[in-house]
Backbone as CSV, one residue per row, in Angstrom:
resi,resn,N_x,N_y,N_z,CA_x,CA_y,CA_z,C_x,C_y,C_z
1,MET,117.134,55.527,91.578,117.261,56.908,92.020,116.380,57.812,91.167
2,GLU,115.557,58.654,91.882,114.399,59.381,91.033,115.188,60.355,90.087
3,GLU,114.593,60.273,88.863,115.297,61.164,87.723,114.684,62.832,88.012
4,ILE,115.882,63.422,87.882,115.635,64.895,88.315,115.549,65.517,86.996
5,PRO,114.345,66.469,86.734,114.387,67.114,85.429,115.119,68.519,85.450
6,ILE,116.499,68.207,85.204,117.424,69.427,85.392,117.059,70.685,84.325
7,PRO,116.788,70.322,83.050,116.547,71.355,82.444,115.412,72.381,82.662
8,LYS,114.374,71.616,83.307,113.065,72.432,83.788,113.599,73.100,85.109
9,PHE,114.410,72.736,85.784,114.939,73.279,87.165,115.674,74.534,86.751
10,GLN,116.531,74.242,85.612,117.285,75.493,85.314,116.553,76.572,84.686
11,GLN,115.288,76.312,84.016,114.510,77.274,83.429,113.810,77.900,84.467
12,LYS,113.251,77.349,85.557,112.636,77.830,86.695,113.587,78.773,87.479
13,THR,114.691,78.305,87.500,115.726,79.184,88.256,116.172,80.413,87.810
14,GLU,116.168,80.346,86.136,116.551,81.550,85.799,115.163,82.592,85.711
15,THR,114.027,82.045,85.645,112.772,82.856,85.773,112.738,83.488,86.978
16,GLU,113.087,82.798,88.202,113.210,83.336,89.453,114.188,84.507,89.566
17,ILE,115.193,84.555,88.975,116.492,85.459,88.994,115.940,86.658,88.250
18,LYS,115.197,86.371,87.235,114.507,87.535,86.255,113.662,88.415,87.037
19,ASN,112.485,87.353,87.339,111.541,88.127,88.252,111.908,89.117,89.427
20,TYR,112.933,88.587,90.105,113.440,89.190,91.328,114.194,90.621,90.918
21,SER,114.855,90.382,89.752,115.638,91.621,89.225,114.556,92.770,88.854
22,VAL,113.696,92.142,88.185,112.703,93.258,88.058,111.957,93.985,89.261
23,ILE,111.598,93.045,90.081,111.116,93.697,91.388,112.192,94.683,91.963
24,LYS,113.390,94.216,92.071,114.385,95.143,92.455,114.511,96.440,91.770
25,SER,114.451,96.408,90.511,114.381,97.476,89.616,113.112,98.569,89.791
26,VAL,112.061,98.027,89.913,111.156,98.756,90.445,110.892,99.529,91.765
27,LEU,111.394,98.676,92.706,111.428,99.350,93.968,112.596,100.346,94.084
28,SER,113.697,100.202,93.219,114.810,101.357,93.209,114.097,102.505,92.474
29,LYS,113.301,102.263,91.405,112.945,103.328,90.779,111.974,104.210,91.759
30,LEU,111.057,103.304,92.404,110.106,103.959,93.434,110.743,104.705,94.449
31,TYR,111.862,104.235,94.830,112.780,104.902,96.003,112.987,106.230,95.537
32,ASP,113.682,106.150,94.193,114.393,107.516,93.884,113.180,108.522,93.611
33,THR,112.022,107.989,92.970,111.076,109.030,92.598,110.473,109.518,93.785
34,GLU,110.268,108.849,94.845,109.397,109.290,95.960,110.435,110.132,96.677
35,ASN,111.809,110.010,96.965,112.706,110.766,97.266,112.772,112.203,96.822
36,GLU,112.588,112.331,95.428,112.722,113.414,94.558,111.374,114.358,94.822
37,LEU,110.204,113.630,94.967,109.023,114.280,95.290,108.695,114.837,96.646
38,ILE,109.479,114.190,97.704,109.419,114.469,99.032,110.349,115.716,99.257
39,LYS,111.555,115.840,98.352,112.610,116.865,98.375,111.768,118.054,97.804
40,LYS,110.883,117.990,96.930,110.059,119.156,96.088,109.079,119.460,96.953
41,ARG,108.286,118.591,97.727,107.338,119.216,98.596,107.935,119.748,99.783
42,LYS,108.720,119.258,100.415,109.290,119.868,101.526,109.918,121.298,101.232
43,GLY,110.404,121.523,99.939,110.957,122.829,99.679,109.701,123.831,99.628
44,ALA,108.483,123.474,98.962,107.354,124.070,98.999,106.953,124.516,100.308
45,PHE,106.719,123.518,101.124,106.167,123.701,102.371,106.964,124.636,103.117
46,GLU,108.275,124.615,102.986,109.352,125.567,103.574,109.059,126.853,103.143
47,ASP,108.713,127.086,101.907,108.500,128.317,101.325,107.468,129.050,101.838
48,ILE,106.326,128.308,102.399,105.124,129.006,102.940,105.539,129.631,104.129
49,LYS,106.523,129.346,105.014,107.018,129.890,105.969,107.382,131.270,105.884
50,ASP,107.922,131.595,104.579,108.774,132.549,104.231,107.819,133.725,103.643
51,ILE,106.569,133.417,103.422,105.533,134.418,102.910,105.566,135.442,103.983
52,ASN,105.627,136.704,103.298,105.597,137.976,104.152,104.150,138.608,104.533
53,GLU,103.630,137.611,105.383,102.253,138.033,105.603,102.101,138.805,107.138
54,GLU,101.456,139.942,107.086,101.291,140.699,108.351,100.263,140.485,109.095
55,ASN,99.241,139.851,108.362,97.854,139.810,109.253,98.283,138.434,110.069
56,PRO,98.249,138.565,111.343,98.544,137.612,112.470,97.936,136.246,112.197
57,VAL,96.585,136.362,112.134,95.741,134.945,112.069,96.227,134.374,110.688
58,LEU,96.424,134.961,109.697,96.971,134.418,108.391,98.116,133.921,108.331
59,LYS,98.994,134.639,109.023,100.322,134.194,109.268,100.645,132.899,110.154
60,LYS,99.718,132.724,111.155,99.665,131.545,112.206,99.131,130.436,111.430
61,ILE,98.267,130.625,110.564,97.686,129.486,109.700,98.762,128.997,108.722
62,TYR,99.510,129.914,108.116,100.652,129.510,107.362,101.625,128.826,107.993
63,LYS,101.921,129.095,109.244,102.920,128.458,110.095,102.546,127.089,110.553
64,ASN,101.430,126.959,111.147,100.660,125.654,111.368,100.622,124.760,110.173
65,PHE,100.182,125.263,108.993,100.106,124.157,107.936,101.491,123.862,107.496
66,SER,102.516,124.676,107.551,103.849,124.309,107.030,104.576,123.442,107.777
67,GLU,104.381,123.517,109.330,105.057,122.702,109.917,104.449,121.376,110.173
68,GLY,102.895,121.342,110.181,102.429,120.093,110.022,102.660,119.298,108.597
69,MET,102.830,120.050,107.645,102.986,119.344,106.336,104.664,118.648,106.292
70,LEU,105.570,119.747,106.775,107.006,119.364,107.021,107.249,118.145,107.808
71,LYS,106.284,117.738,108.890,106.450,116.716,109.900,106.126,115.551,109.047
72,LEU,104.829,115.648,108.298,104.360,114.430,107.618,105.436,114.112,106.554
73,GLU,105.903,114.948,105.896,106.885,114.486,104.783,108.067,114.148,105.473
74,THR,108.424,114.309,106.734,109.741,113.714,107.326,109.263,112.367,107.630
75,GLU,108.016,112.180,107.997,107.648,110.700,108.488,107.483,109.851,107.202
76,LYS,107.200,110.501,106.148,107.219,109.491,104.867,108.382,109.269,104.419
77,GLU,109.359,110.284,104.644,110.770,110.085,104.038,111.541,108.960,104.852
78,ASN,111.230,108.643,106.141,111.628,107.508,107.080,111.157,106.447,106.364
79,GLN,109.726,106.323,106.081,109.096,105.095,105.409,109.672,104.755,104.286
80,VAL,110.014,105.640,103.215,110.382,105.507,102.000,111.823,104.679,102.108
81,MET,112.650,105.445,103.269,114.069,104.860,103.338,113.996,103.547,103.604
82,LYS,112.963,102.812,104.256,112.894,101.399,104.397,113.051,100.618,102.963
83,ILE,112.428,101.154,102.148,112.609,100.630,100.740,113.921,100.326,100.366
84,LYS,114.693,101.199,100.659,116.375,100.931,100.491,116.913,100.061,101.394
85,THR,116.610,100.219,102.623,117.409,99.580,103.828,116.493,97.992,104.233
86,LYS,115.245,97.680,103.668,114.633,96.485,103.882,114.105,95.749,102.726
87,LEU,113.481,96.409,102.002,112.680,95.570,100.879,113.647,95.497,99.642
88,ILE,114.567,96.245,99.124,115.496,95.997,98.352,116.356,94.674,98.659
89,PRO,116.960,94.832,99.677,117.627,94.037,100.349,117.145,92.660,100.284
90,THR,115.932,92.469,100.527,115.078,91.388,100.594,115.014,90.650,99.028
91,THR,114.858,91.549,97.960,114.985,90.874,96.692,116.440,90.632,96.350
92,GLU,117.419,91.231,96.947,118.666,91.060,96.413,119.127,89.567,97.156
93,ALA,118.521,89.262,98.129,118.936,88.235,99.074,118.313,86.946,98.218
94,ARG,116.974,87.232,97.605,116.201,86.049,96.717,117.126,85.921,95.487
95,ILE,117.586,86.891,94.907,118.264,86.849,93.622,119.582,86.054,93.918
96,THR,120.384,86.506,95.107,121.473,85.469,95.770,121.311,84.061,95.829
97,GLU,120.159,83.963,96.580,119.769,82.397,96.629,119.345,81.646,95.416
98,ALA,118.705,82.298,94.646,118.401,81.643,93.254,119.696,81.460,92.423
99,LYS,120.716,82.462,92.384,121.974,81.978,91.726,122.593,80.940,92.436
100,ARG,122.541,80.811,93.861,123.209,79.739,94.403,122.557,78.391,94.064
101,THR,121.121,78.454,93.927,120.567,77.274,93.284,121.029,76.971,91.928
102,LYS,121.300,77.846,91.077,121.763,77.852,89.658,123.074,77.106,89.629
103,GLN,124.003,77.478,90.638,125.224,77.024,90.528,125.387,75.477,91.272
104,ASN,124.350,75.264,92.044,123.938,73.886,92.683,123.462,72.973,91.386
105,ILE,122.709,73.465,90.641,122.258,72.555,89.544,123.295,72.444,88.618
106,GLY,124.188,73.203,88.420,125.482,73.087,87.623,126.420,71.994,88.105
107,ASN,126.325,72.011,89.509,127.276,71.143,90.188,126.636,69.636,89.972
108,TYR,125.198,69.652,90.098,124.576,68.186,89.943,124.710,67.740,88.534
109,LYS,124.634,68.814,87.608,124.874,68.203,86.188,126.146,67.562,85.917
110,ASN,127.267,68.265,86.664,128.677,67.682,86.379,128.907,66.343,86.991
111,ILE,128.428,66.306,88.294,128.566,64.978,88.938,127.842,63.944,88.110
112,GLU,126.483,64.318,87.853,125.555,63.119,87.020,126.436,62.787,85.665
113,SER,127.004,63.922,84.948,127.785,63.391,83.589,128.960,62.491,84.072
114,LYS,129.551,63.163,85.109,130.890,61.971,85.471,130.272,60.789,85.991
115,THR,129.383,60.481,86.746,128.913,59.265,87.208,128.584,58.383,85.926
116,LYS,127.716,58.974,85.008,127.470,58.256,83.769,128.724,57.606,83.179
117,ALA,129.721,58.407,82.974,130.961,58.168,82.327,131.561,57.069,83.389
118,GLN,131.502,57.123,84.482,132.248,55.929,85.439,131.488,54.785,85.333
119,GLU,130.309,54.926,85.372,129.208,53.627,85.092,129.741,53.003,83.608
120,GLU,129.808,53.765,82.669,130.159,53.176,81.451,131.395,52.582,81.460
121,GLU,132.504,53.144,82.409,133.868,52.568,82.364,133.667,51.280,83.126
122,VAL,132.932,51.266,84.213,132.660,49.754,84.928,132.108,48.781,83.959
123,GLU,131.310,49.099,83.203,130.754,48.085,82.047,131.614,47.527,81.420
124,LYS,132.473,48.430,80.878,133.490,47.929,79.946,134.609,47.139,80.780
125,MET,134.958,47.353,81.925,135.757,46.555,82.883,135.291,45.149,83.049
126,LYS,133.890,45.110,83.209,133.176,44.149,83.532,133.127,43.029,82.223
127,LYS,133.050,43.556,81.109,133.009,42.952,79.778,134.738,42.451,79.485
128,LYS,135.474,42.987,80.172,136.746,42.414,79.990,137.333,41.427,81.139
129,GLY,136.109,41.253,82.020,136.648,40.243,83.060,137.044,40.629,84.263
130,GLN,137.217,41.970,84.469,138.048,42.784,85.594,136.802,42.776,86.517
131,ASP,137.272,42.549,87.770,136.652,42.659,89.237,136.505,44.110,89.528
132,VAL,135.526,44.583,89.579,135.402,46.009,89.951,134.771,46.296,91.452
133,LYS,134.187,45.166,91.829,133.870,45.332,93.249,135.086,45.653,94.456
134,GLY,134.607,46.798,94.919,135.208,47.320,96.001,136.398,48.261,95.559
135,SER,136.539,48.457,94.141,137.659,49.166,93.317,137.101,50.881,93.887
136,GLN,138.055,51.322,93.560,138.140,53.106,93.766,136.696,53.630,92.821
137,ILE,136.703,53.140,91.538,135.776,53.733,90.864,134.324,53.307,91.218
138,SER,134.224,52.209,91.695,132.934,51.766,92.337,132.637,52.473,93.602
139,LEU,133.592,53.016,94.265,133.240,53.713,95.447,132.822,55.116,95.126
140,ASN,133.509,55.761,93.841,133.225,56.910,93.450,131.754,57.013,93.146
141,ILE,131.549,55.859,92.335,130.123,55.887,91.713,129.060,56.010,92.991
142,SER,129.442,55.130,94.242,128.451,55.047,95.005,128.344,56.424,96.007
143,GLN,129.422,57.096,96.171,129.482,58.342,96.813,128.701,59.499,96.048
144,ASN,128.829,59.331,94.502,128.189,60.309,93.588,126.724,60.178,93.741
145,LYS,126.390,58.894,93.556,124.725,58.789,93.778,124.202,59.058,95.004
146,SER,124.752,58.794,96.256,124.358,59.493,97.266,124.190,60.820,97.540
147,TYR,125.277,61.647,96.842,125.313,62.976,96.758,124.196,63.346,96.170
148,MET,124.018,62.707,94.725,122.955,63.188,93.799,121.423,63.022,94.398
149,ALA,121.361,62.034,95.255,120.077,61.593,95.758,119.775,62.732,96.840
150,GLU,120.625,63.179,97.756,120.511,64.177,98.738,120.126,65.248,98.013
151,GLU,121.166,65.750,97.044,121.253,67.180,96.543,119.892,67.234,95.852
152,GLY,119.620,66.280,94.963,118.225,66.205,93.922,117.085,66.337,94.830
153,LYS,116.912,65.846,95.978,115.875,65.991,96.744,115.572,67.638,97.230
154,GLY,116.941,68.209,97.449,116.876,69.354,98.130,116.698,70.594,97.020
155,LEU,117.101,70.225,95.612,116.812,70.969,94.625,115.217,70.811,94.227
156,LYS,114.818,69.857,94.149,113.339,69.584,93.964,112.599,70.452,94.823
157,ASP,112.730,70.375,96.308,111.932,71.052,97.345,112.034,72.462,97.064
158,GLN,113.323,73.183,96.705,113.343,74.482,96.456,112.632,75.038,95.354
159,ILE,112.944,74.352,94.086,112.002,74.706,93.124,110.656,74.575,93.033
160,MET,110.133,73.663,93.901,108.760,73.474,93.971,108.238,74.815,94.842
161,ASN,109.097,75.165,95.892,108.587,76.189,96.798,108.746,77.992,95.983
162,TYR,109.588,77.686,94.931,109.578,78.953,94.280,108.376,79.905,94.316
163,GLU,107.305,79.334,93.872,106.163,80.020,93.576,105.413,80.584,94.858
164,ALA,105.516,79.587,95.837,105.107,79.938,97.222,105.701,81.010,97.978
165,ASP,107.035,80.968,97.980,108.070,81.904,98.613,107.824,83.182,97.991
166,ARG,107.868,83.274,96.531,107.629,84.468,95.933,106.429,85.240,96.271
167,ILE,105.336,84.540,96.320,104.075,85.222,96.565,104.055,85.640,97.988
168,ASN,104.783,84.927,98.846,104.814,85.383,100.533,105.671,86.544,100.354
169,ILE,106.760,86.585,99.819,107.679,87.827,99.896,106.909,89.069,99.338
170,ASN,106.588,88.649,97.935,105.541,89.983,97.271,104.622,90.550,98.121
171,LYS,103.920,89.455,98.724,102.365,90.050,99.426,103.163,91.111,100.663
172,LYS,104.279,90.444,101.332,104.819,91.533,102.288,105.235,92.852,101.745
173,ILE,105.755,92.650,100.608,106.415,94.099,99.925,105.205,94.848,99.678
174,MET,104.108,94.393,99.087,103.031,95.149,98.707,102.249,95.837,99.744
175,LEU,102.203,94.881,100.979,101.233,95.371,102.200,102.197,96.460,102.585
176,TYR,103.574,96.522,102.766,104.269,97.539,103.408,104.034,98.766,102.601
177,LEU,104.100,98.718,101.157,103.955,99.947,100.519,102.492,100.627,100.614
178,ILE,101.562,99.592,100.638,100.204,100.006,100.744,99.945,100.815,101.972
179,ASN,100.502,100.046,103.086,100.056,100.539,104.671,100.941,102.073,104.754
180,PHE,102.076,102.228,104.229,102.602,103.453,104.473,102.027,104.400,103.528
181,GLU,101.515,104.208,102.394,101.053,105.355,101.792,99.465,105.635,102.024
182,MET,98.916,104.560,102.488,97.600,104.841,102.963,97.660,105.765,104.377
183,ALA,98.509,105.533,105.079,98.968,106.092,106.487,99.198,107.556,105.982
184,TYR,100.157,107.865,105.027,100.380,109.169,104.575,99.434,109.810,104.029
185,HIS,98.529,109.254,103.259,97.402,110.038,102.620,96.167,110.326,103.612
186,ALA,96.223,109.580,104.668,95.307,109.843,105.894,95.552,111.077,106.647
187,LYS,97.096,110.813,106.875,97.430,112.290,107.746,97.456,113.504,106.875
188,TYR,97.763,113.255,105.536,97.522,114.365,104.645,96.107,115.068,104.760
189,ILE,95.328,114.091,104.701,93.859,114.630,104.713,93.601,115.554,105.987
190,GLU,94.090,114.878,107.153,93.899,115.469,108.394,94.510,117.068,108.480
191,GLU,95.713,116.960,107.881,96.297,118.407,107.897,95.541,119.317,106.808
192,LEU,95.148,118.767,105.812,94.350,119.719,104.912,92.831,119.957,105.531
193,THR,92.316,118.974,106.428,91.051,119.403,107.084,91.309,120.554,108.262
194,LYS,92.390,120.400,108.790,92.986,121.585,109.696,92.907,122.903,109.026
195,LEU,93.511,122.785,108.037,93.600,124.056,107.261,92.342,124.661,106.655
196,PHE,91.410,123.729,106.339,89.986,124.184,106.006,89.262,124.599,107.183
197,ASN,89.375,124.049,108.305,88.656,124.611,109.485,89.117,125.914,109.819
198,ASP,90.662,126.169,109.851,91.175,127.328,110.375,90.559,128.528,109.214
199,ILE,90.671,128.311,108.243,90.312,129.262,107.255,89.030,129.676,107.314
200,LYS,87.950,128.493,107.620,86.541,128.690,107.654,86.127,129.381,108.889
201,GLU,86.823,128.883,109.969,86.319,129.309,111.137,86.908,130.750,111.890
202,LYS,88.192,131.123,111.408,88.781,132.278,111.754,87.990,133.347,110.970
203,ASP,87.793,134.585,111.768,87.569,135.620,111.153,88.472,136.626,110.567
204,LEU,89.000,136.177,109.456,90.083,137.024,108.830,89.943,138.391,108.442
205,LYS,88.743,138.828,108.249,88.403,140.125,107.929,88.403,140.838,109.401
206,LYS,88.045,140.324,110.440,88.241,141.219,111.610,89.592,141.171,112.223
207,SER,90.439,140.394,111.768,91.812,140.421,112.172,92.451,141.544,111.215
208,ILE,91.991,141.884,110.155,92.599,143.037,109.272,92.903,144.133,109.988
209,LYS,91.904,144.531,110.872,91.977,145.882,111.591,93.234,145.636,112.585
210,ASP,93.289,144.562,113.348,94.603,144.689,114.052,95.849,144.665,113.306
211,SER,95.778,143.958,111.998,97.102,143.924,111.342,97.237,145.260,110.768
212,VAL,96.475,146.038,110.388,96.805,147.252,109.852,97.298,148.371,111.140
213,MET,96.465,148.085,112.272,96.980,149.163,113.305,98.334,148.861,113.840
214,SER,98.576,147.479,113.819,100.289,147.031,114.246,101.203,147.744,113.366
215,VAL,100.996,147.955,112.283,102.055,148.542,111.574,102.057,150.234,111.393
216,GLY,101.112,150.751,112.352,101.040,152.246,112.439,100.233,152.991,111.527
217,VAL,99.336,152.189,110.911,98.283,152.737,109.955,97.333,153.666,110.546
218,SER,96.733,154.657,110.267,95.840,155.583,110.895,94.610,154.993,111.405
219,GLN,93.910,155.481,112.191,92.684,155.052,112.703,91.660,155.075,111.746
220,ASN,91.906,156.270,110.828,90.709,156.223,109.694,90.801,155.221,108.796
221,VAL,92.017,154.566,108.525,91.892,153.409,107.798,91.117,152.095,108.370
222,ALA,91.448,152.209,109.501,91.000,150.882,110.273,89.437,151.275,110.328
223,ASP,88.781,152.350,110.694,87.369,152.689,110.501,86.903,152.291,109.158
224,GLU,87.694,152.687,108.095,87.156,152.506,106.836,86.810,150.696,106.645
225,ILE,87.860,150.155,107.313,87.675,148.504,107.127,86.468,148.241,107.851
226,ASP,86.231,148.797,109.053,84.994,148.516,109.760,83.775,148.902,108.960
227,ASP,83.733,150.236,108.368,82.753,150.573,107.311,82.393,149.690,106.343
228,GLU,83.442,149.192,105.866,83.429,148.133,104.576,82.768,146.790,105.149
229,GLU,83.114,146.488,106.242,82.606,145.113,106.641,81.077,145.208,107.157
230,GLN,80.652,146.574,107.511,79.444,146.894,108.068,78.290,146.904,106.775
231,SER,79.170,147.474,105.562,78.428,147.780,104.303,78.228,146.234,103.833
232,GLU,79.257,145.554,103.876,78.933,144.057,103.244,77.897,143.464,104.277
233,ASN,77.931,143.677,105.469,76.864,142.840,106.244,75.609,143.514,105.856
234,ASN,75.392,144.972,105.732,74.049,145.318,105.175,73.532,144.834,103.921
235,ASP,74.556,144.835,102.971,74.185,144.160,101.641,73.636,142.682,101.949
236,ASP,74.395,142.115,102.875,73.712,140.551,103.120,72.351,140.685,103.755
237,ASP,72.156,141.419,104.448,70.937,141.743,105.193,69.911,142.235,104.198
238,ASP,70.184,143.121,103.196,69.398,143.488,102.006,68.896,142.352,101.234
239,ASP,69.911,141.430,100.954,69.712,140.454,99.958,68.630,139.387,100.831
240,GLU,68.904,139.528,101.967,67.922,138.542,102.764,66.439,139.215,102.824
241,ASP,66.509,140.303,102.813,65.162,141.240,102.813,64.607,141.001,101.454
242,ASP,65.439,141.240,100.368,64.836,140.966,99.042,64.273,139.587,98.846
243,GLN,64.875,138.603,99.430,64.365,137.190,99.076,63.039,137.059,99.926
244,GLU,63.073,137.653,101.144,61.899,137.543,101.790,60.732,138.202,100.998
245,GLU,60.818,139.567,100.721,59.930,140.305,99.797,59.374,139.303,98.507
246,LEU,60.403,138.741,97.860,60.183,137.973,96.759,59.077,136.764,97.182
247,LYS,59.394,136.032,98.291,58.819,135.226,98.781,57.324,135.346,99.069
248,LYS,56.957,136.665,99.771,55.728,137.033,100.023,54.827,137.629,98.688
249,SER,55.601,137.920,97.727,55.041,138.617,96.583,54.536,137.081,95.812
250,LYS,55.413,136.136,95.788,54.974,134.866,95.261,53.611,134.357,95.801
251,LEU,53.795,134.452,97.244,52.624,134.047,98.093,51.147,134.653,97.907
252,SER,51.450,136.018,97.764,50.307,136.823,97.458,49.544,136.640,96.226
253,LYS,50.682,136.518,95.062,50.039,136.042,93.828,49.377,134.829,93.828
254,SER,49.911,133.866,94.401,49.311,132.380,94.542,47.954,132.528,94.987
255,LYS,47.762,133.141,96.084,46.564,133.483,96.805,45.345,133.973,95.984
256,LYS,45.811,135.216,95.272,44.931,135.922,94.482,44.615,135.041,93.348
257,SER,45.551,134.157,92.682,45.259,133.513,91.558,44.061,132.303,92.052
258,ALA,44.359,131.878,93.197,43.309,130.717,93.710,41.993,131.245,94.050
259,THR,42.041,132.748,94.660,40.645,133.253,94.733,39.947,133.447,93.489
260,LYS,40.754,133.841,92.382,40.067,134.416,91.144,39.569,132.994,90.568
261,LYS,40.228,131.909,90.567,39.786,130.713,90.139,38.710,130.094,90.805
262,SER,38.528,130.647,92.146,37.315,130.041,92.969,35.902,130.768,92.498
263,LYS,36.424,132.323,92.317,35.125,132.925,91.694,34.689,132.531,90.369
264,ASN,35.494,132.331,89.698,35.110,131.905,88.118,34.319,130.432,88.250
265,LYS,34.711,129.726,89.251,34.092,128.471,89.491,32.784,128.696,90.006
266,SER,32.622,129.371,90.675,31.315,129.800,91.693,30.368,130.436,90.363
267,GLN,30.808,131.332,89.740,29.885,132.031,88.568,29.635,131.022,87.592
268,LYS,30.360,130.246,87.434,30.224,129.048,86.214,28.880,128.156,86.729
269,ASP,29.005,127.596,88.049,27.991,126.981,88.636,26.680,127.882,88.677
270,ASP,26.810,129.017,88.941,25.614,129.722,88.852,24.795,129.910,87.518
271,ASP,25.729,130.116,86.563,25.209,130.191,85.233,24.515,128.829,84.922
272,ASP,25.260,127.753,85.370,24.709,126.374,84.822,23.298,126.170,85.748
273,ASP,23.270,126.596,86.890,22.227,126.603,87.708,20.905,127.178,86.840
274,GLU,21.225,128.619,86.420,20.121,129.443,85.757,19.548,128.705,84.332
275,ASN,20.834,128.108,83.762,20.282,127.402,82.485,19.358,126.271,82.698
276,GLU,19.640,125.600,83.806,18.784,124.278,84.401,17.387,124.730,84.632
277,ILE,17.256,125.944,85.204,15.864,126.692,85.435,15.166,126.923,84.404
278,ASP,15.950,127.799,83.292,15.299,128.058,82.133,14.737,126.894,81.444
279,ASP,15.571,125.807,81.444,15.190,124.789,80.588,13.872,124.123,81.276
280,ASP,13.775,124.203,82.626,12.525,123.673,83.396,11.243,124.679,82.723
281,ASP,11.510,125.588,82.916,10.524,126.533,82.768,9.873,126.313,81.291
282,GLU,10.852,126.328,80.338,10.293,125.977,78.914,9.507,124.672,78.744
283,LYS,9.954,123.686,79.447,9.075,122.231,79.568,7.888,122.611,80.202
């Protein structure tokens, strides 16, 4: 019968129980932390709806953003719940299985010790000349060895598969966490993009007039808002005119500088020609 390295099997099984206990602890902390964060975020997004905003456009932006984010947080809450209902039970089942294996190793050790004691007893009986063939003790030894052979093979297969099984289970756990986190953040960006586009595209200043008129503010106030907007637009136009004038000024200076350089060069060439003529006359 093949020798089974029981001490090594015990050590591997203890390591397996320890590893999955740590994984379970990590998942439990993750579940509690995520739940707490979701509650805080949902509370904040609920508060956005309570902002007393009279501007109808801005009010609608607040409302849409709040509803979108609350829906997103509810979806994540459902995904996080699966940590408790699926992932943690998976690790617990693995711990239970490893503990059962540990118990089987203990049973194997007991039967192995008992069988060795029985074999020693048989040897003593043989030395005394007693016939042990077909005896109860001989039958017990045969049954024990048959059990040990079958149980030993099962233990060996299970111990050898510990690493592969753990990698497979941990892979599934990590992929699940990665997938729902990536989906959450992708949708989060979508909601923030909608908010960005609403703020950027909506003419909030234009809606101020409608807002103040809706609460009974006089037409003079509304006209002042229009005047303020017109003034800002004129300022923008003035800035554009100033920029245009600055460009023209720079261009003019550049042309004058180029003309001056050209004249200087021409004058220099004329001087050089005169000097050459003088030199020829002297000769």
